[in-house]
N, C-alpha and C positions, 0 to 999 in steps of 0.2 A: 527537612521541611516539606510539608505536604502543600500541592499546588491544586488549587481548586477552579473550576471553570463553571460558567452558568450558560448551558445550552437549552434552557427550558423553552418550549414552544418551537423548538427547531428539530429539523429531521436530518438525519445522517444516514449515509450508506457506506458501508465497508466491504470490500470484495476479499476474498481468501480469509473470511471471517471464522472460520471453524476452529482455528488453531493459531498459536503463535502470536506474531506481532498483531495480525487481524483481529484476533479474539480480544486481545489486551485491548486494543483500541476501541472496539464495540462496548466492551465493558465499560470503558473510561466515559464514551459519549453517553452511554445510559444512565451512569452514575451522575453525569453532569446535567441530567434532565432532558437530554434529546430522545425523541423516537428513533429506533435504529433498525434499518434493514440490514441483516447479515445475509451476505451471499458467498456460496462456496460451491465446489463441484461434488463434495461429499455430503450426501443427503443425511446420513446417520450423525456424523460429526456435527453438521449444521443443526440438527434438531437438538442435540444435547446442548450446544452453545446458547441456541435460543431459550431453551428451557432454563438454563442456568441463570440468565439475565432476567428472565421473568420471575424466577423464584426470588431474585433478590430485589425486586420491585421495580425493575426496569420495563420499559415499553419497546418490545422488540419483535421482528418477524423474521422468518427465513425464507429466502428465494434460492433454489438450487439454480446456479448458473455456470455454465462454460463460458469463459470470458473471450475464447478465440472464436466464437460464435456470435457475431453481431446481432443476430435476431433475438437470442437469449438475453444479451445485454440490454436491447432495446425493451423487452418485456420486463427485465429487472428494474429499470427505471419507472416503467409505466406502472407496475404493481407498487412501487414504493409511493408514488404521487396518488395513486387511487386510494391507497391506504391511509396515508398520512396527510395528503394535501399539496405538499411542496416537497423542495429538496435544498437544504441550505448548506450541507458539508459531505464532502465525499472523500474516501480515502481508497484509492485504486491500488490495492495491495497485492493481487492475486499474482503468484509468479511461481516459476519452476526452474531448478538448476538443470543444465546439461551435463551429461556425463563427461568427465575429463578425457581429452583426446587431443593429439597432435592434429592441427588443422588439415594436413595433408591426407590425414586419414579419417576425417570425419564425414560420416554421410550427410548428404544434403537434407534428410529427413529429420536429423537431430537439429541441425541449425534452424529448419523451418518450424519445428515444434516449439523451441524455446523462444523464438520470435513471435510466434503466433499468440502466444499466451503473454509474455512479459511485455512486448511492444506494440503488436496489433490489439492485444487485448486492452491494453491501457488507452490506446488511441479509440477503441469503440466506446469505452466507458465514459471517457472525456468528451466525446462526440455528443451522446445521448444526455449525459448529465448537464452540458451547456445549453442544450436544446431548452430543458426546463428551467435553467437558472436564468437564460435569457429573457424567457417570458417574465420572470419575476424582478428581474433588474438586480440581483444579487446573488452571491453564493461564494463558496471557497472549495477548491479541489486540491487534494495533496495526492501525488502521483508516487509510488514506491520505485525509486531507482534504487542505488546500491553505491557501496565505496567502490564496486565494480563498474559504476557509471563515470568515476573519477579518476580510476587508475586501471591498469592492465595487469592480466596475470596470465602466465603460460598455461596452455592446454585449456583455457576456459574463455576462449575467443567468441564462441557464440553467445554466451552469457553476458560478457561484457559489452558486445556489440549491442545487445538488446538494452541493457541498462545506461549505456551512453546515449542511445536513441530516445529514451523516457526523459532525459534531461533536455535534450535538443526539442522535442514534442513540447515539453512544459513550458521553455522559454519563449517558443513561436507563439503558443495559445495564449500565455500571460500578456504578451504584447497586443494581441488580437483582440482581448477582452478586458484590457485594463480601463477603458473609459466606460464600461458597461457594468461596473460594479460587481466584477466577478475576479477573483484572485486566484492563481493558479501556480502551485509551488511544487516542489519535489523534496521528498526526505531520502538521505542515502545513509541506511543504515550499515554499521560495521557488523562485525561478527557477533551476532545475538543468539541467545540461547533459546533456540525454536526447534521444533520437530525436525525441520530441514536441515539444520546444522548437526543435530545429533545424528541424523541419518548418513550424512556426508562423513562424520567422524566414524561411525560404525563401518562404513565401507572403505574407509581409508582415502578418501579424497581430502581430508583435512586430518591434521596430528594436533591434538591438544597443546603439547609442548611448543609447537612451531606457533601456533595461535597466541599464546600468552606470551611467547618471546617477542612477537612483533606488536603487542599492544601496549602503549605507554601506561595504561591503568592497571595493566596485569589480571584483568578479569573479562569475561564475556558480558556484552550488554544483555539487558532485560526486555522483555516485549513491551512492559510498562514505561520504560524510558523511550522508546519510540512513540508509544501512545501520547505520552506528555507533548512531544515535539508537534505530532499532528494536531492535537488539540490546540496548542498555542497557534499553529500556522491557519488553523480555522477560525480562530476567536478574534475578538474585538481588541486583544492585546497586539494584534499584528497586521492592522488595517493599512499600513504604507508598506506592506511586503508583498511582492509578488515576482514572479520568474526566478526564484531562487532555488538552489539546490543545496538543501542543508544537511551537512554531514554530522551524524549522530554516531560516532565511531571510536569514542575513547582516546582520541588523539591520533589514530593510525596514519590519518592523511597528510598530518602536518610534520611527519619526520622527514 
C-alpha cells in the first residue's frame, strides 16, 4: 500500500540529506509538495541530490553545513527561512558512527567527534529550528536517534551514548514546547540499507549473517521506510504525538 502525505505550502529541512535516510526523506517531502532544504557536509553529493529532486519537479535547495559548528547551523536555518519564508518540519538526521573500540582504549577525540555531530549537532539544529517555529507558533521536529538509543552494544559505547542523549534531548524539548504548537519526536532506525551500514559491513564492523539472524523480519530496512515514519511524525496524522522515540527496526527491540 502506498502512503501519501500533503505538505503543500510547507517548508521542510533535512540534515545529512545527500544520501541514505536523509535523501529518502528529502525526496519524500518534495514529492508530498514541500519546499525542501537539503543540508550535508559533502558539497558534491549534496548538489547531486538537489539536482535529482529538482529534475523530478520538486522545489529544493542545498546548504552545505557541518552540524558540529553552531554558526553553520544558524546560517542553514536562516537561509531556509530567507528562501522559503518559514520552517514547518525538520528531520535532524546527520550523524556518524564511531570506530569500534574497547572503552578503556578509546581516545577522547573519538568520543568527542561522535558526540559533537550526533548529539551536540542535533541540539544546535533543534535550538535554531525552534527559534523560527516559536515565532510561527507551529512546527514539527524529528530527531534521528537509533536502536542504539534504546539498547547498548559492546565496543560502540560512544555512539550509543550519543543516541541515548538524542532521546533525552527530544523528550525534554517536547515538554518545553508542547503548549506552543510545536511537536518534537525521535525516530530510532534499526539496521537500514544505507551507505553507512555498507561501509560498516565492508570494514568488518558488522556481519550480514549476524544482522539477519538478529532481525525478526530477516531483512534490512529501507531508507524509504524511515522517511515514511518521519513524514507521519511531521504530518496532521500525528498531532497528539510528541516526546516519543519511535523504533523503526523490523522488531529488533521487542525481542
